[in-house]
N, C-alpha and C positions, 0 to 999 in steps of 0.2 A: 494255711494251717499255721497255728501259732506253736512254735516249739518252746519246751520248758527248758530253762537253763538251771541246772542243778549245781550247787556250789561245789560238792565233792567231785563231780565229774570235771569241772573246770580245774580244781586242784590237782587231779590226777594227770590231766592234760599238761598242765605246767610242770608237774613232777617228771613226767616222761620226757619233756622237752629239755629239761635240765640234766637228766640222767644220761642223755645221748652223749653229753660231753664229759660227765663227771663219773669217774670210777675209783675205787679204792684199791690200793696196791699193798704189797706187804710193807714197803717202806713208809707209805702214807695212806693208811686206811680211811674209809669214809665214815664220818659221824652223821648218822641219819636220825631225823626227829619225826615223831608222829605225835600229834595232840588230838585228844578227844574233848568233849565238853568240859570235863572236870580234871582229867588226868593228862600227864605228858610223859612220853616214853622216849628214851634215846638209846642208841647203841652204836658201837664202833665195829664195822664190818670190813673184812678182807674180802673183796670181790673176786680176786684171782683164785682164792681158795674156796670161796663161797661159804664162809662161816663167820659167825659172830665172835668177836674177841672180848668185848666188854659191853655191859649193859647197865642201865639204871633207869628208874622210873619213880614217879611220884607215889606209887603204891608199895616201894621198898619199905621193909621193916626198919632199915637204918634211918629213914627219914621220919619215922612216927614221932620220935622225940623232938626233931627240929620243927615239925609242923605245929606242935603245941606251944612252942616258944616264940612263934613269929609275931612281930609287932611292926608298926609303922616306923619309918626312918625319922631321924631327928630333924628339926626345922633347918638347921644350917647345912645339911648334907646336900651338896649339888654335884656329887660324882656319878649321878645317874646318866646312862647314855640317853641321847635324844630320842631314841626309837621307843623307849617306854617311860619316858619322864611324864609325871603326872598320874601315873597309875601304879606306882610303886607300893601304895598302900593295899593293892589288891593281893589277897592271899595266894591266889593261883600263880601270879607273876613272881612272888617271893619263893614259892615252892619250885617253880621252873628254875630259878636261879640256884637253888640248893641242889636240884637234880644235876644241873651242869657241874657244879663243883664237886659233887659226889662222883659223877662220871669221870672227871679229870683226875680225881684221887684213885680211882680204880685203874684207870688207863696208865698213870704213872707207875703203879704197883705192877702192872703187866709189861712195863718197859716201853710204853707208847708215849711219844711227846709231840709228834706231828701228824695231823689228820687233815682231811678235806671235809668242809662242812656242806652237808646236804640238807637244805631247809625243808625238804619234802613237798615243795610246791606252795608252801605257806608264805605269806608276806613276812619279811624280816621286820618284825614288829611285836611288841607286847611279850608273850611267853617265850616265843622263839628267840627273840633278842636277849631276853633275860637268861635263858639257858646257855646260849652262846657266850654271854658275857661271863657267866659263872664258870664255864669250861675255861675260858681264857685266863680268868683270875686264878683257876686251879692250876694252871700250868701247861695247858695244852696250846699248841701253835697252830693257828690256821688263819 
């Protein structure tokens, strides 16, 4: 019998494998990421208390003005990490970067600076890398 391999089942298996070792504490909560086809969601979770401390997504009203002004980067810019070089003109990657910086801004307002990054079973590439880079540039340490 041929078994079907579903992408989301594989991702969930990878996610569980990573979550065995990765937990968020009060000192260093977990930054977890979920991406759908068009949107990206991120939240900072304290697993010891079981509650979400800060969250941001591409559906936030704060990003509505940012989405309208997105443009391709200048020719001479080469500060793009290798994980998503070449696709920085992609609107969804730019929005993911903005979500990361918005999350970092909200986390700093809540008094959080150090987190553990949980990529959710996704490959550290494209939108996931852009979100992480935006969070790092916003001041989060991971």
